[in-house]
C-alpha positions in Angstrom: -0.1 0.0 -0.2 1.4 3.4 -0.9 1.5 6.5 1.2 -1.4 8.1 -0.6 -3.8 5.2 0.2 -2.6 5.1 4.0 -3.2 8.8 4.2 -6.5 8.8 2.8 -7.5 5.9 5.1 -6.2 7.6 8.0 -8.3 10.5 7.0 -11.4 8.6 6.8 -11.0 6.6 9.9 -10.6 10.0 11.8 -14.0 11.2 11.4 -15.6 7.8 11.7 -17.0 7.3 15.0 -17.8 3.6 16.5 -21.4 2.6 15.8 -23.2 1.4 19.0 -25.3 -0.9 16.8 -22.4 -2.6 15.0 -20.3 -2.5 18.4 -23.2 -4.3 20.1 -23.5 -7.3 17.4 -19.7 -7.5 16.6 -19.4 -8.5 20.4 -21.6 -11.5 19.6 -20.0 -12.7 16.3 -18.5 -16.3 16.7 -15.4 -15.8 14.3 -14.2 -19.3 14.6 -17.4 -20.5 13.3 -17.4 -18.0 10.4 -13.8 -19.2 9.7 -14.9 -22.7 9.7 -17.9 -22.1 7.3 -15.3 -20.1 4.8 -13.4 -23.4 4.5 -16.4 -25.1 3.0 -17.8 -25.0 -0.6 -20.9 -23.1 -1.3 -22.6 -26.5 -1.8 -21.3 -27.7 1.5 -22.6 -24.4 3.3 -26.0 -25.0 1.6 -26.1 -28.6 2.7 -24.9 -27.7 6.3 -27.8 -25.1 6.7 -30.2 -27.5 5.2 -29.4 -29.8 8.0 -29.6 -27.2 10.7 -33.0 -26.2 9.7 -34.3 -29.7 9.4 -32.8 -30.4 12.7 -34.4 -27.2 14.1 -37.7 -28.2 13.0 -37.7 -31.6 14.3 -36.9 -29.9 17.6 -39.7 -27.5 17.4 -42.3 -30.2 16.5 -41.1 -32.4 19.7 -41.2 -29.1 21.8 -44.6 -28.4 20.6 -45.8 -31.8 21.6 -44.3 -31.6 25.0 -46.8 -30.6 27.5 -44.0 -30.1 30.1 -42.4 -27.4 27.8 -45.4 -25.6 27.3 -45.9 -25.2 31.1 -42.3 -24.0 31.6 -42.6 -21.5 28.6 -45.8 -19.8 30.1 -44.1 -19.8 33.6 -40.8 -18.7 32.5 -40.0 -14.8 32.7 -39.2 -13.0 29.4 -35.4 -12.4 28.8 -34.2 -8.9 29.5 -32.5 -7.3 26.7 -30.0 -5.7 29.1 -28.4 -2.3 29.7 -26.5 -2.8 26.4 -29.4 -2.9 24.2 -31.1 0.0 26.1 -27.9 2.1 25.3 -27.9 1.4 21.8 -31.6 2.5 21.7 -31.0 5.5 23.7 -28.1 6.5 21.1 -30.7 6.5 18.2 -33.3 7.9 19.9 -31.7 11.4 20.3 -31.8 12.4 16.8 -35.4 11.5 16.1 -38.2 14.3 15.9 -41.2 12.6 17.1 -43.4 15.7 16.2 -42.8 14.9 12.6 -43.9 11.0 13.0 -46.9 12.4 14.7 -47.9 14.8 11.8 -47.0 12.3 9.3 -49.1 9.8 11.2 -52.4 12.3 11.0 -52.1 12.1 7.2 -54.0 9.4 5.3 -51.8 6.6 3.2 -52.6 8.9 0.0 -51.4 12.0 1.4 -48.3 10.3 2.6 -47.7 8.8 -0.5 -48.4 12.1 -2.4 -45.9 13.8 0.2 -43.2 11.0 -0.8 -43.9 11.7 -4.4 -43.4 15.3 -4.2 -40.1 15.1 -2.0 -38.8 12.7 -4.6 -39.5 15.0 -7.3 -37.8 17.8 -5.2 -34.8 15.4 -4.9 -34.6 15.0 -8.8 -34.7 18.5 -9.2 -31.8 19.3 -7.0 -29.7 16.2 -8.7 -30.4 17.9 -12.2 -29.7 21.4 -10.9 -26.3 19.7 -9.6 -25.6 18.1 -12.7 -26.3 21.4 -14.6 -24.1 23.4 -12.2 -21.3 20.7 -12.4 -21.5 20.9 -16.5 -21.1 24.5 -16.7 -18.3 24.6 -14.2 -16.5 22.1 -16.1 -16.9 23.9 -19.5 -15.1 27.1 -18.1 
């Protein structure tokens, strides 16, 4: 890698902040399993996936028939998402304008669709204006 590529990567990395959602799921990734799957051919991966799905379907049938499990499931408390998931949700909630959501929900589906179409026409006008501006700047 040459020096220019390294400098470009350093500049890009400096303005990127870690995404809490990506960080949350990266902590749960089984890298060893991924490496093992990468050693398989695509056909072998499909066969492995199909075997896992068949085994899962069989275990669901057995569980459904088991009355003991039904009692256990109904009496068991729901799993908690934990503080880490709440932190992820809170990180994204700060940038949400709930008043805009409420106003849009007051509109009928047809009105929302019309609003979206108007917005997309505006986006296209901006793209066209940008292209015209770039075209005139390159001619000079």
